[in-house]
C-alpha positions, 0 to 999 in steps of 0.5 A: 500499500505504501507503494500506491501512496508513493505512486499518488504522491508522485502524480499529485506533486507532478500536477501540482507543479505543473499548474503552479508553474503556469501561474507562477510564470504568468505572475512573473511575466506580469510583474516584469512587463507591468508591475509599479509601471504607469500607463498613459494614452495620448491623442495627438495634435495634428501639428506634432512632428513624430520624429521630434517627439521621438527625440524628446521622449529619449532626451527627457527620459535620460534627463529625469532617469526613467524608461519609457516604452512602447509595447507592440504585440506582433502576434500572441506570441511576440512582443516588441518593446521599444524603450528610451532608457532600459537601464532605469526600467524598474522591472527588466533586467539583464541576465547576461549580455549587454544593452543595445547600443545607441542608434543600433538594430540591436535588441536584448531578449528572453531567448538565446542570442542570435546575430542582433541580440546582445543580451538576455533578459531575466525572464520566466520560461514562457511562450512569449518572445520579448524583444527590447529595442531602443526607442528610436527603432519604433519608427519601424512599426509606427509610434503608437498612442499608448506608453508605459512609464517606469519610474520610482520618482512620481515628479519626473513621471508627471514632468514626462506627462507634461511633455505629452500634453504639449503634443496632445490629449494625455490621460493616465489609464486607471488599470494597467493592462496585465492580461495580454500575456499569452500563457498557453492553459491547454493542459490546466483543465486535465491537470486540475482534474487529475490533481483533485482525483489524485488528491482524493485517492490519496486520502482514500488509500491513507484511510485504507492503510490505517484501517488495515492496521487497526488490529496493530494499533489495538496491540499497541494499546495492549502493550502500553503504547501511548496514544501519542506514540501510536499517532507518531508511528503512523505519521512517520510511516506515511509522512516519509513516504509523501515527503520523500515522493514530493521532494524528489518530484519537486526537485526533478520538475524544477530541474527539468524547467531550469534546464529548459529555461536556464532562468533563475526564477526557477530557484524561487519556484522550487522553494515556493513548491517545497512550501507547498509540500510542507502545507500538503504534509501538515494537511495530510498529517491532520487527516492521518490524526483524525483517521487514527483517532476514528480507528482507535475509538471503539464507540465510532463504528466508522473504521473499526477492526477489520478481523472477522467482521464487515466493519469497512462497508462504508469505506467500500461504498466510498471506493466504489463510488470513487471508481465509478466517478473516475470511470465517468471522468475517463470516459468523458475525456476519452470522447473528447480525445477521439473528437480532437484527434479526428479534428487534427487528422481533418486539419492535417488532411486539409494542410495541402489546400492551405499551401496556396497560402504559404505567401499570404498574410493578413493585417491585424488592427490595433486599438489606438483609441478609435473605438471610444471616439467617433471622430478618431474612428472616421479619421482612422477608417479614412486612412485605412481606405488609403491603405487598402487602395495602396495594398491592392495596387502594389501587394495584390491585396484582396478581401473576403469576409465570410463571417456568416459561414463561421462554424458553430459545431462540426460533427461528422457530416453535420455542420452548424454555421452562424447562418443556420442560426439566422435562418432559424431566427427568420432570415432567408438563405439569400440574405445578407444574414444568410449564406452571404459573403463580402469580396472585393475585385481582387478576390476574383484574381485568386478565386475566379468565378464564372458568370452565367453567360460566360462573359467576364464578371469584371466587365459586368461590374458597375463603377457608379458610386450609387450601384452596389454589385452583387454576385448571385447563383443563377438557382436564385433567378426566380427570386430576383425582386426579393433579392434586389429589395433585401440588398437595396435596403442593406446598401442604403443602411451601409451607405447612408444610415451609418454614414449619417451616425458618424455625421451627426456625432461630428456635426457634419452635413448629413448624407441626403441620398434616398434609397430611390437614388440607389441601385443593385447590379444583380450579376448571375453566376454558375451554380455550384461554384466554390470560394475558399475563405482564407480563413481556418474559423469559416467553412467546414474542415469537411469541404476544405474551407470552400463554401459553395453558392453564396450571394457575394457582395462586391466591396468597392468603397461605395459604402461608409469607411467604417466598413473597411476598418472592420475588414482590415482587422481580419479580412484584409489579405495581401501577397509577400514572398520575403519569407519573414519580412512581410511587415517591413515590405508594406511599411511604405504604404503604411507611412504613405497612409499614416496608419503605422500605429493602426496596423502594427503586425501581419499575420501569416495564414500558413503559420496560423494553420500550423500553429493550430495543428501544434495546439491540437497536438499538445492538447491530444497529448495532454488528454492522453496523459490525463487518460493513462494517469486517471486510468492508473488511479481507477485501477488503484481504486480496483486494487483497494477494493479488491484488498477490502472485500478480501478483508471482509470475506477472508474466511468465506473465500478460503472456505470456498476455495477448499471446497472446490468452488470455481474461480467465478463462484468464489469472486463473482460479486467482486468481478460483476461490481468491478467490471460493471462500473466500466461497462455502465460508464462506457455505455452511458457515454457511447449513448449520450455522444453517440460514439461506438468507439467507447464501447470498445474502450469499455471492453479493453478496460473490462479485460484489464480489470479482470487481469487485475482481479486475477493478479490481486486475488492470486497475490492475496491468496499466496500472502494469507493462506499460511496465516489462516492455517496458522490462525493468524488471521 
């Protein structure tokens, strides 16, 4: 039993270490990036000279011995920090190397050196790649409107704020944002489940160990041992196992993290994990004392003497219920594992369809205060339209917005899209909330579509500013008037109503166009034509992210510019074959449109798909780890129940054996109970999830459980037969 306790201890402390390390790393990252700093935002004056302002920031930060930084998240896993005086930062410290030299492209990072990395930051193990540059390098991404000031001198901070006020409207943000750090918590739900179950199992096994030794406690009482001596012996026998197992586990896990991160923070983590070990051991010691007290108190019939009586019925029931609950969790996670595995296989099968996106990137939009100010939003949207025109002319940019085809649920051939929900709420299949997408003329270059009469679609597009062009599958020709009315209403809303919403707020003249001034140019296209969505979230895996026969609204700048702001954030794509310099290659167009601070990063579609595959791989590995660990714990419950059953029925089982009863006749009840738990769990979940594979998993566990019963009973028979003959049992 001590070996089982040691195993459960190791599982418990592995889980607790992994969970706490995630939390510990997150807290350390937040502390390094944000703790004791002040975040400010600024809306620049129209007359501000950005180059001069950058020089002033560098000059004043040197004079006041403080650091001013701009944080730029290029993607979820990359953070660039542009700092004016990094040596005075409260939190960012060098582990080794040197600081970047002035006016250079050098940087310091939390990762290993390369050609331009001159130093390593003291940083916990993280998926976040942090690079710290000199502030003048901010010109590569554009000066933003949010800055972080790091200083221990409040007077210096307010002097810097005065500098910002000279160049625009500045405000101190009340709560420094600390939720940007990206930590992958894929493992967390499974680890938490495993942690709780291993803790509960450990308690059950300790209780069983004490119950099993009840007769020994009684003898110790008879021979004059004091209560304290009895408690001490029990505590030492169990705590030595737990402390040694926990200490060894903590040391191995911390060593592994240190080897992989080379971070000095691991030493702090190691001591904190050992403090948790002491707290856990103290809690377990208290439980041991309570269990031992009940085991020695004859007036309390919870844990009483085992010999010759069925005195562990309550413990039997607890073990069986625990095993049943663990089995339910195992089959639940197993179902999730097979679903994720199928999802992964679908994505791997689809990877060939993403090959044509290896040189395709999409823009991402940063929050520069435009969402809280209609004036700023209008100003930025107009600039973004200029950027769109530049990228379309120079980088083969195109737009496709297929959010109505976002997949909400996909099981085998049954796919639920966003438009299915809209249709249930009364929308028609062909209206703007149904099977509808937005594309531009550039999309037709990468995904050609044939018109119904085989003439050029581009030649049919009407350039009139008051005419919206839509592509309609010819199967809808019989309902042309209905489609016309729906898309005319939509065009009026997007062009006039939304435009006047901004005009009213900005006290500008209203758009006086009437609906009768507008028109819809319907271009019929052949049926059954496919459109690639260029999004991993829209279009089903089954159809390789292609959608068939949508109604297509052609975006050509005829509606309010707020729509291009929405498209640039997630639906504007462009081509670049530089293999890593895509953002640098669009900088001239960002500078020309003055959108550097809005578009601070671009995303590779192909890398996004591969990253999702890697995430699914990690999730599958974590679920497999949880399944195996929970299965071992379930088998521990089986062994514990077998031992309890054997202790309660020792003489009866022995008599049946010497009288020639068959194995099934002797241990039938035991076998049926244990196997029924697995069969019931597998049947319940196979019916609920409609997954026949769970039945076969249930049969496999039944075979393993039967082998466990065979081995356990054989071992217990050999262990106890001589003692029974001698009357020691």
